[in-house]
SETI-16108 format. One record per residue (C-alpha): x, y, z; residue number from 0. Coordinates in Angstrom, 2 decimals. Layout:
! SETI-16108
<node east="X" north="Y" up="Z" i="NUM"/>
...
! end
This chain:
! SETI-16108
<node east="-13.19" north="-7.69" up="-3.60" i="0"/>
<node east="-9.55" north="-7.58" up="-4.67" i="1"/>
<node east="-8.97" north="-8.30" up="-8.34" i="2"/>
<node east="-6.15" north="-10.49" up="-9.57" i="3"/>
<node east="-3.95" north="-9.40" up="-12.49" i="4"/>
<node east="-2.84" north="-12.33" up="-14.64" i="5"/>
<node east="-0.42" north="-12.60" up="-17.55" i="6"/>
<node east="0.54" north="-16.07" up="-18.70" i="7"/>
<node east="1.56" north="-18.02" up="-15.59" i="8"/>
<node east="2.17" north="-14.91" up="-13.47" i="9"/>
<node east="-0.51" north="-13.36" up="-11.29" i="10"/>
<node east="-0.83" north="-10.75" up="-8.56" i="11"/>
<node east="-3.69" north="-9.89" up="-6.22" i="12"/>
<node east="-4.24" north="-6.17" up="-5.69" i="13"/>
<node east="-4.12" north="-4.72" up="-2.17" i="14"/>
<node east="-5.84" north="-1.77" up="-0.52" i="15"/>
<node east="-2.53" north="0.12" up="-0.71" i="16"/>
<node east="-2.40" north="-0.48" up="-4.46" i="17"/>
<node east="-5.94" north="0.90" up="-4.72" i="18"/>
<node east="-5.11" north="4.04" up="-2.73" i="19"/>
<node east="-2.00" north="4.89" up="-4.75" i="20"/>
<node east="-3.82" north="4.14" up="-8.01" i="21"/>
<node east="-6.47" north="6.70" up="-7.06" i="22"/>
<node east="-3.83" north="9.29" up="-6.14" i="23"/>
<node east="-2.09" north="8.71" up="-9.47" i="24"/>
<node east="-5.30" north="9.06" up="-11.50" i="25"/>
<node east="-6.31" north="12.21" up="-9.63" i="26"/>
<node east="-3.02" north="13.91" up="-10.45" i="27"/>
<node east="-2.26" north="12.54" up="-13.92" i="28"/>
<node east="-5.54" north="13.57" up="-15.52" i="29"/>
<node east="-7.00" north="11.93" up="-18.60" i="30"/>
<node east="-9.49" north="9.08" up="-18.48" i="31"/>
<node east="-8.76" north="7.04" up="-15.34" i="32"/>
<node east="-9.55" north="3.81" up="-17.19" i="33"/>
<node east="-6.83" north="4.56" up="-19.75" i="34"/>
<node east="-4.28" north="5.27" up="-17.02" i="35"/>
<node east="-5.23" north="2.26" up="-14.87" i="36"/>
<node east="-5.13" north="-0.27" up="-17.69" i="37"/>
<node east="-1.88" north="1.10" up="-19.10" i="38"/>
<node east="-0.23" north="0.70" up="-15.71" i="39"/>
<node east="-1.80" north="-2.73" up="-15.17" i="40"/>
<node east="-0.30" north="-3.94" up="-18.44" i="41"/>
<node east="3.02" north="-2.30" up="-17.64" i="42"/>
<node east="3.10" north="-4.13" up="-14.30" i="43"/>
<node east="2.82" north="-7.42" up="-16.19" i="44"/>
<node east="6.06" north="-6.43" up="-17.98" i="45"/>
<node east="8.07" north="-5.20" up="-15.00" i="46"/>
<node east="6.73" north="-7.17" up="-12.03" i="47"/>
<node east="10.13" north="-8.77" up="-11.42" i="48"/>
<node east="11.51" north="-5.31" up="-10.62" i="49"/>
<node east="8.69" north="-4.10" up="-8.35" i="50"/>
<node east="7.16" north="-6.34" up="-5.69" i="51"/>
<node east="3.89" north="-4.36" up="-5.58" i="52"/>
<node east="1.73" north="-2.42" up="-8.01" i="53"/>
<node east="1.88" north="0.62" up="-5.71" i="54"/>
<node east="5.68" north="0.70" up="-5.83" i="55"/>
<node east="5.67" north="0.42" up="-9.61" i="56"/>
<node east="3.30" north="3.33" up="-10.21" i="57"/>
<node east="5.07" north="5.53" up="-7.66" i="58"/>
<node east="8.26" north="5.01" up="-9.60" i="59"/>
<node east="6.55" north="5.67" up="-12.95" i="60"/>
<node east="4.29" north="8.65" up="-12.23" i="61"/>
<node east="6.17" north="11.84" up="-11.41" i="62"/>
<node east="3.07" north="13.22" up="-9.69" i="63"/>
<node east="3.31" north="10.60" up="-6.91" i="64"/>
<node east="6.99" north="9.68" up="-7.09" i="65"/>
<node east="8.71" north="10.32" up="-3.72" i="66"/>
<node east="11.97" north="11.13" up="-5.54" i="67"/>
<node east="10.27" north="14.25" up="-6.97" i="68"/>
<node east="9.00" north="15.61" up="-3.63" i="69"/>
<node east="10.58" north="18.51" up="-1.80" i="70"/>
<node east="12.77" north="16.18" up="0.27" i="71"/>
<node east="13.26" north="13.66" up="-2.52" i="72"/>
<node east="16.36" north="12.70" up="-4.47" i="73"/>
<node east="15.77" north="15.11" up="-7.35" i="74"/>
<node east="14.27" north="18.27" up="-5.82" i="75"/>
<node east="15.93" north="18.50" up="-2.40" i="76"/>
<node east="18.72" north="21.09" up="-1.94" i="77"/>
<node east="21.66" north="19.83" up="-3.95" i="78"/>
<node east="19.46" north="17.34" up="-5.81" i="79"/>
<node east="20.07" north="16.64" up="-9.47" i="80"/>
<node east="17.08" north="18.79" up="-10.56" i="81"/>
<node east="16.91" north="21.22" up="-7.65" i="82"/>
<node east="17.74" north="24.22" up="-9.83" i="83"/>
<node east="14.96" north="23.34" up="-12.28" i="84"/>
<node east="12.57" north="25.31" up="-10.12" i="85"/>
<node east="11.16" north="27.98" up="-12.42" i="86"/>
<node east="7.43" north="28.52" up="-12.02" i="87"/>
<node east="7.17" north="30.78" up="-15.08" i="88"/>
<node east="6.80" north="32.78" up="-17.09" i="89"/>
<node east="7.85" north="30.27" up="-19.70" i="90"/>
<node east="8.36" north="26.56" up="-19.13" i="91"/>
<node east="7.61" north="25.31" up="-15.62" i="92"/>
<node east="10.48" north="23.42" up="-14.00" i="93"/>
<node east="10.07" north="19.95" up="-12.54" i="94"/>
<node east="10.84" north="21.29" up="-9.05" i="95"/>
<node east="8.59" north="24.36" up="-9.24" i="96"/>
<node east="7.17" north="25.22" up="-5.80" i="97"/>
<node east="3.55" north="24.71" up="-6.87" i="98"/>
<node east="4.39" north="21.20" up="-8.13" i="99"/>
<node east="6.15" north="20.37" up="-4.87" i="100"/>
<node east="3.04" north="21.43" up="-2.96" i="101"/>
<node east="0.82" north="19.26" up="-5.18" i="102"/>
<node east="3.09" north="16.24" up="-4.79" i="103"/>
<node east="3.14" north="16.62" up="-1.01" i="104"/>
<node east="-0.66" north="16.77" up="-0.98" i="105"/>
<node east="-0.94" north="13.73" up="-3.26" i="106"/>
<node east="1.25" north="11.68" up="-0.91" i="107"/>
<node east="-1.33" north="11.93" up="1.89" i="108"/>
<node east="-4.53" north="12.27" up="-0.14" i="109"/>
<node east="-7.30" north="9.96" up="1.15" i="110"/>
<node east="-9.32" north="7.97" up="-1.36" i="111"/>
<node east="-12.39" north="10.04" up="-0.47" i="112"/>
<node east="-10.66" north="13.24" up="-1.62" i="113"/>
<node east="-10.36" north="12.03" up="-5.21" i="114"/>
<node east="-13.04" north="12.85" up="-7.77" i="115"/>
<node east="-16.16" north="10.74" up="-8.21" i="116"/>
<node east="-14.96" north="9.74" up="-11.69" i="117"/>
<node east="-11.64" north="8.53" up="-10.27" i="118"/>
<node east="-13.32" north="6.66" up="-7.42" i="119"/>
<node east="-15.75" north="4.93" up="-9.78" i="120"/>
<node east="-13.00" north="3.84" up="-12.18" i="121"/>
<node east="-10.63" north="2.69" up="-9.43" i="122"/>
<node east="-13.37" north="0.74" up="-7.65" i="123"/>
<node east="-14.31" north="-1.04" up="-10.89" i="124"/>
<node east="-10.63" north="-1.75" up="-11.59" i="125"/>
<node east="-10.09" north="-3.05" up="-8.06" i="126"/>
<node east="-13.09" north="-5.35" up="-8.46" i="127"/>
<node east="-11.86" north="-6.64" up="-11.82" i="128"/>
<node east="-14.78" north="-5.23" up="-13.83" i="129"/>
<node east="-13.23" north="-2.24" up="-15.61" i="130"/>
<node east="-13.15" north="-2.72" up="-19.42" i="131"/>
<node east="-9.80" north="-2.15" up="-21.13" i="132"/>
<node east="-9.86" north="0.85" up="-23.52" i="133"/>
<node east="-6.11" north="0.69" up="-24.36" i="134"/>
<node east="-5.13" north="-2.92" up="-25.25" i="135"/>
<node east="-1.39" north="-3.60" up="-24.98" i="136"/>
<node east="-0.53" north="-0.01" up="-23.92" i="137"/>
<node east="2.32" north="0.04" up="-21.39" i="138"/>
<node east="3.42" north="3.70" up="-21.49" i="139"/>
<node east="1.55" north="6.99" up="-21.20" i="140"/>
<node east="2.65" north="10.61" up="-21.26" i="141"/>
<node east="1.56" north="14.07" up="-22.31" i="142"/>
<node east="1.68" north="14.94" up="-25.98" i="143"/>
<node east="5.21" north="16.30" up="-26.05" i="144"/>
<node east="6.85" north="13.53" up="-24.05" i="145"/>
<node east="4.80" north="10.83" up="-25.76" i="146"/>
<node east="5.71" north="11.84" up="-29.29" i="147"/>
<node east="9.35" north="12.28" up="-28.27" i="148"/>
<node east="9.28" north="8.72" up="-26.90" i="149"/>
<node east="8.34" north="7.42" up="-30.35" i="150"/>
<node east="11.35" north="9.07" up="-32.02" i="151"/>
<node east="13.98" north="7.35" up="-29.86" i="152"/>
<node east="15.85" north="4.50" up="-31.60" i="153"/>
<node east="15.26" north="2.11" up="-28.70" i="154"/>
<node east="11.50" north="2.56" up="-29.08" i="155"/>
<node east="11.25" north="1.58" up="-32.74" i="156"/>
<node east="8.05" north="-0.35" up="-33.32" i="157"/>
<node east="6.08" north="1.46" up="-30.61" i="158"/>
<node east="2.68" north="2.83" up="-31.61" i="159"/>
<node east="0.06" north="5.10" up="-30.11" i="160"/>
<node east="-2.94" north="3.05" up="-29.03" i="161"/>
<node east="-5.00" north="6.07" up="-27.98" i="162"/>
<node east="-4.50" north="9.82" up="-28.28" i="163"/>
<node east="-6.77" north="11.58" up="-25.80" i="164"/>
<node east="-4.91" north="14.47" up="-24.17" i="165"/>
<node east="-2.33" north="12.02" up="-22.90" i="166"/>
<node east="-1.03" north="9.48" up="-25.39" i="167"/>
<node east="-1.10" north="5.77" up="-24.57" i="168"/>
<node east="1.62" north="3.70" up="-26.22" i="169"/>
<node east="2.17" north="0.01" up="-26.96" i="170"/>
<node east="5.78" north="-1.03" up="-27.43" i="171"/>
<node east="7.18" north="-3.55" up="-29.87" i="172"/>
<node east="7.36" north="-6.05" up="-27.00" i="173"/>
<node east="3.77" north="-5.61" up="-25.81" i="174"/>
<node east="2.47" north="-5.71" up="-29.39" i="175"/>
<node east="3.80" north="-9.27" up="-29.59" i="176"/>
<node east="1.51" north="-10.38" up="-26.77" i="177"/>
<node east="-1.34" north="-12.67" up="-27.83" i="178"/>
<node east="-4.86" north="-11.26" up="-27.51" i="179"/>
<node east="-6.09" north="-11.00" up="-23.92" i="180"/>
<node east="-2.63" north="-11.70" up="-22.51" i="181"/>
<node east="-3.20" north="-9.44" up="-19.48" i="182"/>
<node east="-6.47" north="-9.97" up="-17.66" i="183"/>
<node east="-8.10" north="-8.85" up="-14.44" i="184"/>
<node east="-10.45" north="-11.10" up="-12.53" i="185"/>
<node east="-12.39" north="-10.51" up="-9.35" i="186"/>
<node east="-11.85" north="-13.22" up="-6.74" i="187"/>
<node east="-15.41" north="-14.46" up="-7.18" i="188"/>
<node east="-15.66" north="-13.73" up="-10.91" i="189"/>
<node east="-15.51" north="-16.48" up="-13.49" i="190"/>
<node east="-15.18" north="-14.20" up="-16.55" i="191"/>
<node east="-11.94" north="-12.22" up="-16.77" i="192"/>
<node east="-11.83" north="-8.65" up="-18.06" i="193"/>
<node east="-9.41" north="-8.72" up="-20.97" i="194"/>
<node east="-6.24" north="-6.73" up="-21.35" i="195"/>
<node east="-5.77" north="-6.95" up="-24.87" i="196"/>
<node east="-5.81" north="-15.83" up="-23.72" i="197"/>
<node east="-7.34" north="-16.63" up="-21.21" i="198"/>
<node east="-6.07" north="-19.08" up="-18.60" i="199"/>
<node east="-5.01" north="-16.11" up="-16.49" i="200"/>
<node east="-8.61" north="-15.42" up="-15.44" i="201"/>
<node east="-9.04" north="-18.93" up="-14.09" i="202"/>
<node east="-5.75" north="-18.64" up="-12.22" i="203"/>
<node east="-7.07" north="-15.44" up="-10.63" i="204"/>
<node east="-10.16" north="-17.23" up="-9.35" i="205"/>
<node east="-8.02" north="-20.02" up="-7.89" i="206"/>
<node east="-5.78" north="-17.52" up="-6.15" i="207"/>
<node east="-8.73" north="-15.79" up="-4.53" i="208"/>
<node east="-10.03" north="-19.08" up="-3.20" i="209"/>
<node east="-6.74" north="-20.49" up="-1.97" i="210"/>
<node east="-5.77" north="-17.31" up="-0.12" i="211"/>
<node east="-3.00" north="-14.82" up="0.31" i="212"/>
<node east="-0.44" north="-17.24" up="1.74" i="213"/>
<node east="-0.41" north="-19.25" up="-1.48" i="214"/>
<node east="0.13" north="-16.03" up="-3.47" i="215"/>
<node east="3.22" north="-15.20" up="-1.47" i="216"/>
<node east="4.62" north="-18.70" up="-2.09" i="217"/>
<node east="3.92" north="-18.54" up="-5.83" i="218"/>
<node east="5.36" north="-15.05" up="-6.36" i="219"/>
<node east="8.48" north="-16.02" up="-4.47" i="220"/>
<node east="9.33" north="-18.87" up="-6.82" i="221"/>
! end
């Protein structure tokens, strides 16, 4: 049962491809999969005009599954902008370290069944629209170093850490202005939306599931 993400008048029904790439991202990013999934769901509500699908958005965001950071990608290929950042230690590990390239190549073809049971459980609940939101209004996540650096940049004034749990999950000044429950997820046959931190979005999700995929394409194209 494909869940629908809703935010105000906008909505989007998840696809099997979104589910697969979400699982690959969670497997490689670490942390609690629910934190990662909800942060990216809320981010998609912000940037959906730039990315036509959830899968494309997370591939652009997560270095672990971003094709630009693979061996043949824009950054790490011979002559790429980060190709010389290939140290694998001792000391800091470069973004194009051989072991990272191997992991990214494996992630790109990883089947859903190869992800951990914890990832599969979280992604299935998310895909069905039943995963509770542990990080309301978070739209960015990163490791400790990158996350705290993000907060010091002038353009990110007003951003706050919503959850610090290995990775840090950050709400920006813009997302903090959202009303409660602005982003919701609703299963196509569910009447009660799972909140993202109100409420007409859940009903829209139910209507979308009933009316079918062709109506979604028309609405998103407006």
